[in-house]
FIGU-436046 format. One record per residue: residue number from 1; x, y, z of N, C-alpha, C, CB in turn. Coordinates in nm, 3 decimals. Glycine has a CB too. Layout:
% FIGU-436046
<atom i="NUM" n_x="X" n_y="Y" n_z="Z" ca_x="X" ca_y="Y" ca_z="Z" c_x="X" c_y="Y" c_z="Z" cb_x="X" cb_y="Y" cb_z="Z"/>
...
% end
This chain:
% FIGU-436046
<atom i="1" n_x="0.084" n_y="-0.118" n_z="0.000" ca_x="0.000" ca_y="0.000" ca_z="0.000" c_x="0.087" c_y="0.123" c_z="0.000" cb_x="-0.095" cb_y="0.001" cb_z="0.120"/>
<atom i="2" n_x="0.041" n_y="0.221" n_z="-0.071" ca_x="0.122" ca_y="0.341" ca_z="-0.092" c_x="0.029" c_y="0.456" c_z="-0.131" cb_x="0.232" cb_y="0.318" cb_z="-0.201"/>
<atom i="3" n_x="0.069" n_y="0.577" n_z="-0.101" ca_x="0.000" ca_y="0.694" ca_z="-0.155" c_x="0.042" c_y="0.705" c_z="-0.301" cb_x="0.034" cb_y="0.826" cb_z="-0.073"/>
<atom i="4" n_x="-0.055" n_y="0.699" n_z="-0.391" ca_x="-0.023" ca_y="0.705" ca_z="-0.534" c_x="-0.095" c_y="0.823" c_z="-0.597" cb_x="-0.063" cb_y="0.572" cb_z="-0.605"/>
<atom i="5" n_x="-0.019" n_y="0.907" n_z="-0.665" ca_x="-0.072" ca_y="1.021" ca_z="-0.739" c_x="-0.092" c_y="0.976" c_z="-0.883" cb_x="0.023" cb_y="1.147" cb_z="-0.730"/>
<atom i="6" n_x="-0.214" n_y="0.994" n_z="-0.932" ca_x="-0.245" ca_y="0.943" ca_z="-1.066" c_x="-0.338" c_y="1.038" c_z="-1.139" cb_x="-0.308" cb_y="0.804" cb_z="-1.058"/>
<atom i="7" n_x="-0.284" n_y="1.103" n_z="-1.241" ca_x="-0.361" ca_y="1.182" ca_z="-1.336" c_x="-0.451" c_y="1.286" c_z="-1.267" cb_x="-0.445" cb_y="1.091" cb_z="-1.422"/>
<atom i="8" n_x="-0.391" n_y="1.364" n_z="-1.178" ca_x="-0.463" ca_y="1.470" ca_z="-1.111" c_x="-0.537" c_y="1.429" c_z="-0.985" cb_x="-0.559" cb_y="1.530" cb_z="-1.204"/>
<atom i="9" n_x="-0.526" n_y="1.304" n_z="-0.946" ca_x="-0.592" ca_y="1.254" ca_z="-0.825" c_x="-0.487" c_y="1.193" c_z="-0.734" cb_x="-0.703" cb_y="1.149" cb_z="-0.861"/>
<atom i="10" n_x="-0.524" n_y="1.172" n_z="-0.608" ca_x="-0.436" ca_y="1.104" ca_z="-0.512" c_x="-0.519" c_y="1.000" c_z="-0.438" cb_x="-0.371" cb_y="1.205" cb_z="-0.411"/>
<atom i="11" n_x="-0.469" n_y="0.878" n_z="-0.431" ca_x="-0.535" ca_y="0.772" ca_z="-0.357" c_x="-0.444" c_y="0.725" c_z="-0.245" cb_x="-0.574" cb_y="0.654" cb_z="-0.451"/>
<atom i="12" n_x="-0.494" n_y="0.732" n_z="-0.123" ca_x="-0.417" ca_y="0.688" ca_z="-0.007" c_x="-0.439" c_y="0.539" c_z="0.011" cb_x="-0.459" cb_y="0.766" cb_z="0.121"/>
<atom i="13" n_x="-0.340" n_y="0.469" n_z="0.061" ca_x="-0.345" ca_y="0.323" ca_z="0.081" c_x="-0.375" c_y="0.250" c_z="-0.050" cb_x="-0.452" cb_y="0.287" cb_z="0.185"/>
<atom i="14" n_x="-0.330" n_y="0.304" n_z="-0.161" ca_x="-0.357" ca_y="0.247" ca_z="-0.293" c_x="-0.274" c_y="0.121" c_z="-0.315" cb_x="-0.329" cb_y="0.349" cb_z="-0.403"/>
<atom i="15" n_x="-0.329" n_y="0.031" n_z="-0.393" ca_x="-0.260" ca_y="-0.091" ca_z="-0.431" c_x="-0.253" c_y="-0.094" c_z="-0.584" cb_x="-0.333" cb_y="-0.219" cb_z="-0.374"/>
<atom i="16" n_x="-0.133" n_y="-0.090" n_z="-0.638" ca_x="-0.114" ca_y="-0.097" ca_z="-0.782" c_x="-0.086" c_y="-0.242" c_z="-0.820" cb_x="0.003" cb_y="-0.004" cb_z="-0.829"/>
<atom i="17" n_x="-0.163" n_y="-0.293" n_z="-0.913" ca_x="-0.152" ca_y="-0.433" ca_z="-0.954" c_x="-0.128" c_y="-0.439" c_z="-1.104" cb_x="-0.280" cb_y="-0.513" cb_z="-0.915"/>
<atom i="18" n_x="-0.024" n_y="-0.508" n_z="-1.144" ca_x="0.006" ca_y="-0.524" ca_z="-1.286" c_x="-0.078" c_y="-0.639" c_z="-1.341" cb_x="0.158" cb_y="-0.549" cb_z="-1.310"/>
<atom i="19" n_x="-0.155" n_y="-0.609" n_z="-1.447" ca_x="-0.240" ca_y="-0.707" ca_z="-1.512" c_x="-0.202" c_y="-0.706" c_z="-1.659" cb_x="-0.393" cb_y="-0.677" cb_z="-1.491"/>
<atom i="20" n_x="-0.112" n_y="-0.796" n_z="-1.699" ca_x="-0.063" ca_y="-0.796" ca_z="-1.836" c_x="0.014" c_y="-0.668" c_z="-1.863" cb_x="-0.178" cb_y="-0.811" cb_z="-1.935"/>
<atom i="21" n_x="-0.024" n_y="-0.595" n_z="-1.968" ca_x="0.044" ca_y="-0.470" ca_z="-2.000" c_x="-0.015" c_y="-0.350" c_z="-1.927" cb_x="0.040" cb_y="-0.446" cb_z="-2.149"/>
<atom i="22" n_x="-0.120" n_y="-0.372" n_z="-1.850" ca_x="-0.186" ca_y="-0.265" ca_z="-1.777" c_x="-0.150" c_y="-0.268" c_z="-1.628" cb_x="-0.336" cb_y="-0.273" cb_z="-1.794"/>
<atom i="23" n_x="-0.164" n_y="-0.153" n_z="-1.563" ca_x="-0.157" ca_y="-0.145" ca_z="-1.418" c_x="-0.290" c_y="-0.088" c_z="-1.373" cb_x="-0.035" cb_y="-0.057" cb_z="-1.369"/>
<atom i="24" n_x="-0.355" n_y="-0.155" n_z="-1.278" ca_x="-0.481" ca_y="-0.106" ca_z="-1.224" c_x="-0.458" c_y="-0.063" c_z="-1.080" cb_x="-0.593" cb_y="-0.214" cb_z="-1.233"/>
<atom i="25" n_x="-0.532" n_y="0.037" n_z="-1.038" ca_x="-0.516" ca_y="0.093" ca_z="-0.906" c_x="-0.639" c_y="0.061" c_z="-0.823" cb_x="-0.491" cb_y="0.245" cb_z="-0.913"/>
<atom i="26" n_x="-0.619" n_y="-0.013" n_z="-0.715" ca_x="-0.729" ca_y="-0.055" ca_z="-0.628" c_x="-0.728" c_y="0.029" c_z="-0.502" cb_x="-0.719" cb_y="-0.205" cb_z="-0.594"/>
<atom i="27" n_x="-0.844" n_y="0.077" n_z="-0.461" ca_x="-0.861" ca_y="0.153" ca_z="-0.337" c_x="-0.931" c_y="0.064" c_z="-0.236" cb_x="-0.942" cb_y="0.285" cb_z="-0.362"/>
<atom i="28" n_x="-0.856" n_y="0.007" n_z="-0.138" ca_x="-0.917" ca_y="-0.085" ca_z="-0.042" c_x="-1.010" c_y="-0.017" c_z="0.058" cb_x="-0.811" cb_y="-0.157" cb_z="0.032"/>
<atom i="29" n_x="-1.002" n_y="0.114" n_z="0.071" ca_x="-1.094" ca_y="0.185" ca_z="0.161" c_x="-1.234" c_y="0.194" c_z="0.102" cb_x="-1.040" cb_y="0.325" cb_z="0.191"/>
<atom i="30" n_x="-1.242" n_y="0.208" n_z="-0.030" ca_x="-1.372" ca_y="0.218" ca_z="-0.098" c_x="-1.408" c_y="0.093" c_z="-0.177" cb_x="-1.371" cb_y="0.337" cb_z="-0.190"/>
<atom i="31" n_x="-1.317" n_y="-0.005" n_z="-0.176" ca_x="-1.338" ca_y="-0.132" ca_z="-0.247" c_x="-1.368" c_y="-0.113" c_z="-0.395" cb_x="-1.450" cb_y="-0.210" cb_z="-0.183"/>
<atom i="32" n_x="-1.289" n_y="-0.026" n_z="-0.459" ca_x="-1.310" ca_y="-0.001" ca_z="-0.601" c_x="-1.176" c_y="0.010" c_z="-0.674" cb_x="-1.392" cb_y="0.127" cb_z="-0.622"/>
<atom i="33" n_x="-1.181" n_y="-0.013" n_z="-0.804" ca_x="-1.068" ca_y="0.017" ca_z="-0.891" c_x="-1.088" c_y="0.162" c_z="-0.933" cb_x="-1.059" cb_y="-0.082" cb_z="-1.015"/>
<atom i="34" n_x="-0.988" n_y="0.246" n_z="-0.910" ca_x="-1.006" ca_y="0.389" ca_z="-0.933" c_x="-0.937" c_y="0.441" c_z="-1.058" cb_x="-0.957" cb_y="0.465" cb_z="-0.816"/>
<atom i="35" n_x="-0.841" n_y="0.368" n_z="-1.112" ca_x="-0.771" ca_y="0.416" ca_z="-1.230" c_x="-0.693" c_y="0.302" c_z="-1.294" cb_x="-0.677" cb_y="0.534" cb_z="-1.195"/>
<atom i="36" n_x="-0.646" n_y="0.327" n_z="-1.415" ca_x="-0.564" ca_y="0.229" ca_z="-1.485" c_x="-0.474" c_y="0.300" c_z="-1.583" cb_x="-0.652" cb_y="0.124" cb_z="-1.558"/>
<atom i="37" n_x="-0.358" n_y="0.241" n_z="-1.608" ca_x="-0.266" ca_y="0.298" ca_z="-1.705" c_x="-0.185" c_y="0.188" c_z="-1.772" cb_x="-0.173" cb_y="0.400" cb_z="-1.640"/>
<atom i="38" n_x="-0.121" n_y="0.225" n_z="-1.880" ca_x="-0.038" ca_y="0.133" ca_z="-1.957" c_x="0.102" c_y="0.192" c_z="-1.964" cb_x="-0.098" cb_y="0.108" cb_z="-2.100"/>
<atom i="39" n_x="0.204" n_y="0.110" n_z="-1.943" ca_x="0.340" ca_y="0.157" ca_z="-1.960" c_x="0.428" c_y="0.149" c_z="-1.837" cb_x="0.337" cb_y="0.295" cb_z="-2.006"/>
<atom i="40" n_x="0.388" n_y="0.078" n_z="-1.736" ca_x="0.473" ca_y="0.063" ca_z="-1.619" c_x="0.393" c_y="0.062" c_z="-1.490" cb_x="0.575" cb_y="0.174" cb_z="-1.615"/>
<atom i="41" n_x="0.456" n_y="0.014" n_z="-1.386" ca_x="0.387" ca_y="0.003" ca_z="-1.258" c_x="0.375" c_y="0.141" c_z="-1.193" cb_x="0.464" cb_y="-0.095" cb_z="-1.164"/>
<atom i="42" n_x="0.473" n_y="0.186" n_z="-1.119" ca_x="0.473" ca_y="0.320" ca_z="-1.060" c_x="0.612" c_y="0.380" c_z="-1.072" cb_x="0.428" cb_y="0.316" cb_z="-0.911"/>
<atom i="43" n_x="0.620" n_y="0.511" n_z="-1.059" ca_x="0.749" ca_y="0.580" ca_z="-1.060" c_x="0.777" c_y="0.626" c_z="-0.917" cb_x="0.749" cb_y="0.702" cb_z="-1.160"/>
<atom i="44" n_x="0.886" n_y="0.577" n_z="-0.862" ca_x="0.925" ca_y="0.612" ca_z="-0.726" c_x="0.998" c_y="0.744" c_z="-0.725" cb_x="1.012" cb_y="0.502" cb_z="-0.664"/>
<atom i="45" n_x="0.964" n_y="0.830" n_z="-0.630" ca_x="1.036" ca_y="0.956" ca_z="-0.612" c_x="1.169" c_y="0.927" c_z="-0.545" cb_x="0.952" cb_y="1.057" cb_z="-0.529"/>
<atom i="46" n_x="1.265" n_y="1.013" n_z="-0.566" ca_x="1.399" ca_y="0.989" ca_z="-0.511" c_x="1.405" c_y="1.009" c_z="-0.360" cb_x="1.498" cb_y="1.082" cb_z="-0.578"/>
<atom i="47" n_x="1.319" n_y="1.092" n_z="-0.304" ca_x="1.321" ca_y="1.117" ca_z="-0.160" c_x="1.266" c_y="1.001" c_z="-0.081" cb_x="1.244" cb_y="1.241" cb_z="-0.127"/>
<atom i="48" n_x="1.353" n_y="0.923" n_z="-0.023" ca_x="1.317" ca_y="0.807" ca_z="0.059" c_x="1.226" c_y="0.708" c_z="-0.015" cb_x="1.247" cb_y="0.853" cb_z="0.186"/>
<atom i="49" n_x="1.249" n_y="0.695" n_z="-0.146" ca_x="1.178" ca_y="0.598" ca_z="-0.230" c_x="1.026" c_y="0.617" c_z="-0.226" cb_x="1.213" cb_y="0.457" cb_z="-0.187"/>
<atom i="50" n_x="0.981" n_y="0.742" n_z="-0.218" ca_x="0.838" ca_y="0.770" ca_z="-0.222" c_x="0.769" c_y="0.760" c_z="-0.088" cb_x="0.773" cb_y="0.679" cb_z="-0.316"/>
<atom i="51" n_x="0.841" n_y="0.726" n_z="0.019" ca_x="0.777" ca_y="0.708" ca_z="0.149" c_x="0.718" c_y="0.840" c_z="0.199" cb_x="0.878" cb_y="0.653" cb_z="0.251"/>
<atom i="52" n_x="0.788" n_y="0.950" n_z="0.181" ca_x="0.741" ca_y="1.077" ca_z="0.234" c_x="0.650" c_y="1.153" c_z="0.139" cb_x="0.857" cb_y="1.163" cb_z="0.268"/>
<atom i="53" n_x="0.660" n_y="1.129" n_z="0.010" ca_x="0.580" ca_y="1.207" ca_z="-0.084" c_x="0.492" c_y="1.123" c_z="-0.177" cb_x="0.670" cb_y="1.291" cb_z="-0.167"/>
<atom i="54" n_x="0.489" n_y="0.994" n_z="-0.159" ca_x="0.409" ca_y="0.908" ca_z="-0.245" c_x="0.479" c_y="0.877" c_z="-0.376" cb_x="0.275" cb_y="0.973" cb_z="-0.272"/>
<atom i="55" n_x="0.412" n_y="0.801" n_z="-0.459" ca_x="0.465" ca_y="0.763" ca_z="-0.590" c_x="0.366" c_y="0.810" c_z="-0.696" cb_x="0.490" cb_y="0.609" cb_z="-0.599"/>
<atom i="56" n_x="0.408" n_y="0.806" n_z="-0.821" ca_x="0.325" ca_y="0.851" ca_z="-0.934" c_x="0.293" c_y="0.735" c_z="-1.027" cb_x="0.395" cb_y="0.963" cb_z="-1.011"/>
<atom i="57" n_x="0.180" n_y="0.748" n_z="-1.096" ca_x="0.145" ca_y="0.650" ca_z="-1.198" c_x="0.256" c_y="0.645" c_z="-1.300" cb_x="0.009" cb_y="0.684" cb_z="-1.266"/>
<atom i="58" n_x="0.285" n_y="0.525" n_z="-1.351" ca_x="0.402" ca_y="0.507" ca_z="-1.436" c_x="0.376" c_y="0.494" c_z="-1.583" cb_x="0.473" cb_y="0.391" cb_z="-1.393"/>
<atom i="59" n_x="0.270" n_y="0.555" n_z="-1.636" ca_x="0.246" ca_y="0.541" ca_z="-1.778" c_x="0.132" c_y="0.629" c_z="-1.826" cb_x="0.216" cb_y="0.399" cb_z="-1.812"/>
<atom i="60" n_x="0.070" n_y="0.588" n_z="-1.936" ca_x="-0.038" ca_y="0.664" ca_z="-1.999" c_x="-0.173" c_y="0.610" c_z="-1.950" cb_x="-0.029" cb_y="0.656" cb_z="-2.154"/>
<atom i="61" n_x="-0.261" n_y="0.700" n_z="-1.908" ca_x="-0.391" ca_y="0.661" ca_z="-1.856" c_x="-0.473" c_y="0.586" c_z="-1.960" cb_x="-0.468" cb_y="0.783" cb_z="-1.807"/>
<atom i="62" n_x="-0.544" n_y="0.485" n_z="-1.914" ca_x="-0.633" ca_y="0.406" ca_z="-1.999" c_x="-0.776" c_y="0.443" c_z="-1.961" cb_x="-0.607" cb_y="0.251" cb_z="-1.983"/>
<atom i="63" n_x="-0.860" n_y="0.469" n_z="-2.058" ca_x="-0.999" ca_y="0.501" ca_z="-2.032" c_x="-1.068" c_y="0.381" c_z="-1.969" cb_x="-1.072" cb_y="0.544" cb_z="-2.161"/>
<atom i="64" n_x="-1.157" n_y="0.406" n_z="-1.876" ca_x="-1.220" ca_y="0.297" ca_z="-1.800" c_x="-1.295" c_y="0.199" c_z="-1.887" cb_x="-1.313" cb_y="0.354" cb_z="-1.698"/>
<atom i="65" n_x="-1.362" n_y="0.244" n_z="-1.993" ca_x="-1.438" ca_y="0.152" ca_z="-2.077" c_x="-1.349" c_y="0.057" c_z="-2.155" cb_x="-1.526" cb_y="0.230" cb_z="-2.172"/>
<atom i="66" n_x="-1.221" n_y="0.090" n_z="-2.170" ca_x="-1.127" ca_y="0.001" ca_z="-2.238" c_x="-1.081" c_y="-0.113" c_z="-2.148" cb_x="-1.007" cb_y="0.080" cb_z="-2.288"/>
<atom i="67" n_x="-1.091" n_y="-0.094" n_z="-2.019" ca_x="-1.032" ca_y="-0.190" ca_z="-1.926" c_x="-1.133" c_y="-0.262" c_z="-1.840" cb_x="-0.934" cb_y="-0.122" cb_z="-1.839"/>
<atom i="68" n_x="-1.222" n_y="-0.190" n_z="-1.776" ca_x="-1.309" ca_y="-0.252" ca_z="-1.673" c_x="-1.400" c_y="-0.358" c_z="-1.731" cb_x="-1.392" cb_y="-0.147" cb_z="-1.604"/>
<atom i="69" n_x="-1.446" n_y="-0.341" n_z="-1.854" ca_x="-1.543" ca_y="-0.436" ca_z="-1.910" c_x="-1.490" c_y="-0.579" c_z="-1.915" cb_x="-1.581" cb_y="-0.393" cb_z="-2.049"/>
<atom i="70" n_x="-1.363" n_y="-0.598" n_z="-1.944" ca_x="-1.311" ca_y="-0.735" ca_z="-1.948" c_x="-1.258" c_y="-0.778" c_z="-1.814" cb_x="-1.201" cb_y="-0.747" cb_z="-2.053"/>
<atom i="71" n_x="-1.230" n_y="-0.684" n_z="-1.725" ca_x="-1.169" ca_y="-0.719" ca_z="-1.598" c_x="-1.270" c_y="-0.779" c_z="-1.500" cb_x="-1.105" cb_y="-0.596" cb_z="-1.536"/>
<atom i="72" n_x="-1.382" n_y="-0.714" n_z="-1.481" ca_x="-1.486" ca_y="-0.767" ca_z="-1.392" c_x="-1.619" c_y="-0.755" c_z="-1.466" cb_x="-1.489" cb_y="-0.689" cb_z="-1.254"/>
<atom i="73" n_x="-1.665" n_y="-0.864" n_z="-1.528" ca_x="-1.792" ca_y="-0.860" ca_z="-1.600" c_x="-1.908" c_y="-0.824" c_z="-1.506" cb_x="-1.820" cb_y="-0.995" cb_z="-1.668"/>
<atom i="74" n_x="-2.011" n_y="-0.760" n_z="-1.557" ca_x="-2.123" ca_y="-0.714" ca_z="-1.477" c_x="-2.195" c_y="-0.827" c_z="-1.405" cb_x="-2.221" cb_y="-0.640" cb_z="-1.564"/>
<atom i="75" n_x="-2.196" n_y="-0.945" n_z="-1.463" ca_x="-2.269" ca_y="-1.057" ca_z="-1.401" c_x="-2.194" c_y="-1.122" c_z="-1.284" cb_x="-2.299" cb_y="-1.162" cb_z="-1.505"/>
<atom i="76" n_x="-2.071" n_y="-1.081" n_z="-1.260" ca_x="-1.991" ca_y="-1.138" ca_z="-1.152" c_x="-2.014" c_y="-1.059" c_z="-1.024" cb_x="-1.841" cb_y="-1.138" cb_z="-1.188"/>
<atom i="77" n_x="-2.047" n_y="-1.129" n_z="-0.917" ca_x="-2.062" ca_y="-1.066" ca_z="-0.786" c_x="-1.927" c_y="-1.071" c_z="-0.717" cb_x="-2.172" cb_y="-1.136" cb_z="-0.700"/>
<atom i="78" n_x="-1.883" n_y="-0.958" n_z="-0.664" ca_x="-1.753" ca_y="-0.952" ca_z="-0.599" c_x="-1.769" c_y="-0.936" c_z="-0.449" cb_x="-1.670" cb_y="-0.837" cb_z="-0.655"/>
<atom i="79" n_x="-1.668" n_y="-0.984" n_z="-0.377" ca_x="-1.666" ca_y="-0.974" ca_z="-0.231" c_x="-1.522" c_y="-0.959" c_z="-0.188" cb_x="-1.733" cb_y="-1.099" cb_z="-0.163"/>
<atom i="80" n_x="-1.490" n_y="-0.853" n_z="-0.117" ca_x="-1.354" ca_y="-0.826" ca_z="-0.074" c_x="-1.325" c_y="-0.895" c_z="0.059" cb_x="-1.329" cb_y="-0.675" cb_z="-0.062"/>
<atom i="81" n_x="-1.219" n_y="-0.975" n_z="0.065" ca_x="-1.183" ca_y="-1.047" ca_z="0.186" c_x="-1.045" c_y="-1.010" c_z="0.238" cb_x="-1.189" cb_y="-1.194" cb_z="0.162"/>
<atom i="82" n_x="-0.986" n_y="-0.905" n_z="0.189" ca_x="-0.856" ca_y="-0.860" ca_z="0.239" c_x="-0.742" c_y="-0.909" c_z="0.154" cb_x="-0.836" cb_y="-0.906" cb_z="0.380"/>
<atom i="83" n_x="-0.619" n_y="-0.888" n_z="0.206" ca_x="-0.498" ca_y="-0.929" ca_z="0.136" c_x="-0.445" c_y="-1.058" c_z="0.193" cb_x="-0.391" cb_y="-0.820" cb_z="0.144"/>
<atom i="84" n_x="-0.399" n_y="-1.145" n_z="0.104" ca_x="-0.340" ca_y="-1.271" ca_z="0.146" c_x="-0.212" c_y="-1.292" c_z="0.068" cb_x="-0.437" cb_y="-1.389" cb_z="0.125"/>
<atom i="85" n_x="-0.111" n_y="-1.341" n_z="0.133" ca_x="0.016" ca_y="-1.367" ca_z="0.067" c_x="0.019" c_y="-1.513" c_z="0.024" cb_x="0.135" cb_y="-1.333" cb_z="0.159"/>
<atom i="86" n_x="0.049" n_y="-1.535" n_z="-0.102" ca_x="0.060" ca_y="-1.669" ca_z="-0.155" c_x="0.199" c_y="-1.688" c_z="-0.212" cb_x="-0.048" cb_y="-1.695" cb_z="-0.262"/>
<atom i="87" n_x="0.265" n_y="-1.794" n_z="-0.172" ca_x="0.397" ca_y="-1.824" ca_z="-0.223" c_x="0.382" c_y="-1.932" c_z="-0.326" cb_x="0.495" cb_y="-1.867" cb_z="-0.109"/>
<atom i="88" n_x="0.430" n_y="-1.903" n_z="-0.446" ca_x="0.418" ca_y="-1.998" ca_z="-0.557" c_x="0.550" c_y="-2.065" c_z="-0.581" cb_x="0.370" cb_y="-1.928" cb_z="-0.685"/>
% end
């Protein structure tokens, strides 16, 4: 979790997840995906690796209709159960 600045917005406790060539930004406080971009995960600031000032989106913004439709189809019911670490 990290403060992530993305395209004029800031999301606290954001989780950036790489999905193929896209990165999606999940907000666990509101249980929603708030943004997406193509071209990299995040860009870390030089000051303490983004700890004090957050990080920035690492690419070009993707319009929501290009991404969300295939990611979570409307007929799927979702339920958030937290974060779990899986070792593969």
